[in-house]
Backbone as JSON, one array per atom type, in Angstrom:
{
  "sequence": "XXXXXXXXXXXXXXXXXXXXXXXXXXXXXXXXXXXXXXXXXXXXXXXXXXXXXXXXXXXXXXXXXXXXXXXXXXXXXXXXXXXXXXXXXXXXX",
  "N": [[104.11, 97.31, 95.79], [103.53, 94.1, 94.56], [100.33, 92.57, 94.16], [100.12, 89.79, 94.52], [102.3, 89.23, 96.13], [101.66, 90.55, 98.5], [99.42, 89.03, 99.19], [100.67, 86.54, 99.57], [102.34, 87.07, 101.81], [100.4, 87.73, 103.74], [99.03, 85.29, 103.87], [101.08, 83.63, 104.82], [101.42, 84.76, 107.36], [98.93, 84.15, 108.55], [99.07, 81.36, 108.57], [101.27, 80.95, 110.27], [100.31, 82.08, 112.67], [98.09, 80.42, 113.13], [99.38, 77.92, 113.44], [100.88, 78.43, 115.75], [98.79, 78.84, 117.58], [97.59, 76.31, 117.53], [99.69, 74.76, 118.56], [99.98, 75.89, 121.13], [97.46, 75.26, 122.2], [97.54, 72.44, 122.16], [99.59, 71.98, 123.99], [98.42, 73.0, 126.3], [96.28, 71.19, 126.6], [97.66, 68.78, 127.09], [98.9, 69.43, 129.52], [96.6, 69.85, 131.08], [95.47, 67.27, 131.02], [97.49, 65.85, 132.39], [97.22, 67.06, 134.89], [94.65, 66.19, 135.65], [95.08, 63.44, 135.83], [96.92, 63.35, 137.92], [95.34, 64.4, 139.98], [93.41, 62.38, 140.19], [95.01, 60.26, 141.0], [95.95, 61.24, 143.46], [93.5, 61.41, 144.79], [92.85, 58.67, 144.96], [94.98, 57.67, 146.55], [94.48, 59.14, 148.86], [91.97, 58.1, 149.61], [92.76, 55.54, 150.24], [94.17, 56.08, 152.42], [96.95, 56.44, 152.29], [100.41, 57.24, 152.04], [102.29, 59.05, 149.5], [104.29, 57.24, 148.68], [103.44, 54.74, 149.36], [102.59, 52.35, 147.78], [101.88, 49.65, 148.02], [100.0, 49.66, 150.06], [97.92, 51.01, 148.84], [97.41, 49.2, 146.81], [96.47, 47.01, 148.28], [94.15, 48.17, 149.33], [92.76, 48.6, 146.96], [92.42, 45.97, 146.03], [90.65, 45.01, 147.98], [88.52, 46.75, 147.56], [87.77, 46.23, 144.86], [87.07, 43.56, 145.12], [84.88, 43.84, 146.81], [83.13, 45.24, 145.13], [82.77, 43.29, 143.14], [81.4, 41.42, 144.6], [78.95, 42.54, 144.69], [78.55, 44.67, 146.35], [77.5, 47.83, 146.84], [77.17, 49.77, 148.71], [78.55, 51.99, 149.5], [78.71, 55.25, 148.3], [80.95, 56.11, 146.9], [82.27, 53.95, 145.97], [82.27, 52.94, 143.32], [83.67, 54.94, 141.95], [86.11, 54.67, 143.21], [86.78, 52.06, 142.44], [87.0, 52.4, 139.66], [89.17, 54.16, 139.54], [91.13, 52.54, 140.67], [91.33, 50.51, 138.73], [92.15, 52.05, 136.53], [94.71, 52.89, 137.24], [95.97, 50.52, 137.55], [95.97, 49.1, 139.95], [95.24, 46.61, 142.47], [95.3, 44.14, 141.26]],
  "CA": [[104.3, 95.87, 95.96], [102.56, 93.36, 93.78], [99.21, 92.0, 94.93], [100.38, 88.38, 94.86], [103.25, 89.21, 97.22], [100.87, 90.91, 99.69], [98.62, 87.85, 99.52], [101.59, 85.53, 100.07], [102.75, 87.48, 103.16], [99.22, 87.6, 104.6], [98.79, 83.86, 104.04], [102.13, 83.12, 105.7], [101.1, 85.22, 108.72], [97.79, 83.37, 109.04], [99.56, 80.0, 108.83], [102.12, 80.99, 111.47], [99.45, 82.31, 113.83], [97.3, 79.19, 113.35], [100.27, 76.89, 113.97], [101.17, 78.8, 117.13], [97.59, 78.57, 118.36], [97.44, 74.86, 117.65], [100.73, 74.28, 119.47], [99.63, 76.32, 122.49], [96.29, 74.49, 122.64], [97.94, 71.07, 122.44], [100.36, 72.01, 125.24], [97.45, 73.17, 127.38], [95.54, 69.93, 126.76], [98.55, 67.83, 127.74], [99.03, 69.87, 130.91], [95.31, 69.59, 131.72], [95.35, 65.82, 131.2], [98.4, 65.46, 133.47], [96.63, 67.52, 136.15], [93.54, 65.3, 135.97], [95.64, 62.16, 136.25], [97.51, 63.53, 139.25], [94.24, 64.55, 140.93], [92.81, 61.06, 140.4], [95.96, 59.48, 141.79], [95.9, 61.78, 144.82], [92.21, 60.98, 145.35], [92.94, 57.25, 145.29], [95.88, 57.51, 147.69], [93.78, 59.67, 150.04], [90.93, 57.14, 150.0], [93.44, 54.39, 150.82], [94.92, 56.59, 153.58], [98.34, 56.06, 152.02], [101.37, 58.27, 151.63], [102.6, 58.9, 148.07], [105.2, 56.13, 148.39], [102.87, 53.49, 149.89], [101.84, 51.71, 146.71], [101.33, 48.38, 148.49], [98.8, 49.97, 150.83], [96.88, 51.33, 147.85], [97.09, 47.95, 146.12], [95.61, 46.23, 149.18], [92.85, 48.86, 149.36], [92.08, 48.36, 145.68], [91.98, 44.58, 146.0], [89.45, 44.9, 148.8], [87.45, 47.5, 146.9], [87.31, 45.49, 143.68], [86.4, 42.36, 145.62], [83.59, 44.3, 147.32], [82.3, 45.54, 143.95], [82.44, 42.01, 142.5], [80.41, 40.74, 145.45], [77.68, 43.26, 144.6], [78.45, 45.7, 147.38], [77.53, 49.22, 146.37], [76.62, 50.56, 149.8], [79.33, 53.23, 149.59], [78.51, 55.97, 147.04], [82.22, 56.36, 146.23], [82.91, 52.67, 145.66], [82.48, 52.79, 141.88], [84.77, 55.84, 141.59], [87.35, 54.05, 143.7], [87.07, 50.92, 141.58], [87.46, 52.91, 138.37], [90.53, 54.69, 139.73], [92.02, 51.38, 140.89], [91.55, 49.86, 137.44], [92.88, 52.96, 135.65], [96.11, 52.94, 137.65], [96.51, 49.16, 137.59], [96.06, 48.55, 141.3], [94.25, 45.62, 142.84], [95.36, 42.94, 140.42]],
  "C": [[103.19, 95.16, 95.18], [101.5, 92.74, 94.68], [99.49, 90.57, 95.36], [101.34, 88.28, 96.04], [102.56, 89.59, 98.54], [100.04, 89.72, 100.15], [99.49, 86.75, 100.13], [102.02, 85.84, 101.51], [101.59, 87.32, 104.13], [98.92, 86.13, 104.89], [99.83, 83.25, 104.98], [101.86, 83.54, 107.16], [99.97, 84.4, 109.33], [98.24, 81.96, 109.4], [100.4, 79.97, 110.1], [101.29, 81.19, 112.73], [98.62, 81.07, 114.15], [98.17, 78.09, 113.94], [100.63, 77.18, 115.42], [99.99, 78.54, 118.04], [97.37, 77.09, 118.57], [98.45, 74.29, 118.64], [100.39, 74.65, 120.91], [98.46, 75.51, 123.03], [96.68, 73.05, 122.98], [98.76, 70.99, 123.72], [99.42, 72.16, 126.44], [96.69, 71.88, 127.65], [96.4, 68.88, 127.47], [98.71, 68.16, 129.22], [97.75, 69.56, 131.68], [95.11, 68.1, 131.99], [96.26, 65.32, 132.33], [97.84, 65.87, 134.83], [95.49, 66.6, 136.58], [94.03, 63.95, 136.46], [96.21, 62.26, 137.65], [96.42, 63.7, 140.32], [93.59, 63.21, 141.22], [93.72, 60.18, 141.24], [95.95, 59.94, 143.25], [94.62, 61.37, 145.52], [92.3, 59.52, 145.82], [93.84, 57.02, 146.5], [95.24, 58.05, 148.98], [92.71, 58.7, 150.53], [91.55, 55.91, 150.67], [94.21, 54.77, 152.09], [96.39, 56.21, 153.48], [99.16, 57.29, 151.66], [101.72, 58.05, 150.16], [103.51, 57.73, 147.73], [104.67, 54.78, 148.88], [101.97, 52.81, 148.86], [101.2, 50.39, 147.16], [100.05, 48.59, 149.3], [97.64, 50.28, 149.89], [96.46, 50.06, 147.12], [96.18, 47.07, 146.99], [94.21, 46.84, 149.27], [92.06, 48.56, 148.09], [91.61, 46.92, 145.55], [90.69, 44.41, 146.79], [88.26, 45.61, 148.14], [86.89, 46.74, 145.71], [86.61, 44.2, 144.07], [84.99, 42.72, 146.11], [82.62, 44.6, 146.17], [81.85, 44.25, 143.28], [81.4, 41.24, 143.28], [79.06, 41.45, 145.46], [77.52, 44.35, 145.63], [78.59, 47.09, 146.8], [76.95, 50.14, 147.45], [77.33, 51.9, 149.97], [79.16, 53.98, 148.27], [79.8, 56.22, 146.26], [82.87, 55.09, 145.7], [83.19, 52.51, 144.16], [83.59, 53.71, 141.38], [86.1, 55.24, 142.01], [87.75, 52.88, 142.81], [87.59, 51.36, 140.22], [88.89, 53.44, 138.46], [91.53, 53.55, 139.92], [92.35, 50.71, 139.55], [92.41, 50.73, 136.54], [94.37, 52.99, 135.97], [96.74, 51.56, 137.79], [96.69, 48.57, 138.97], [95.0, 47.47, 141.49], [94.27, 44.35, 142.02], [96.0, 41.8, 141.12]]
}
């Protein structure tokens, strides 16, 4: 077999393996990001003592939390995390 053909086949193999690795990594990152979002949402609903379908309860909790933060209240060590989660999910507006 000619040397150029061996090189061409080897190069094609490297490209295919690299593309497969890139695809697998991007799928993992998307899955990981979705998991983090779901964990943050679950955290927020747990802090609001709300069931998964009680968005109004979470919205009321977030309004109170954001109001408390705006008034300078940082007595609760979790208040800033709660406020960030409320803003990220669009609650409390």
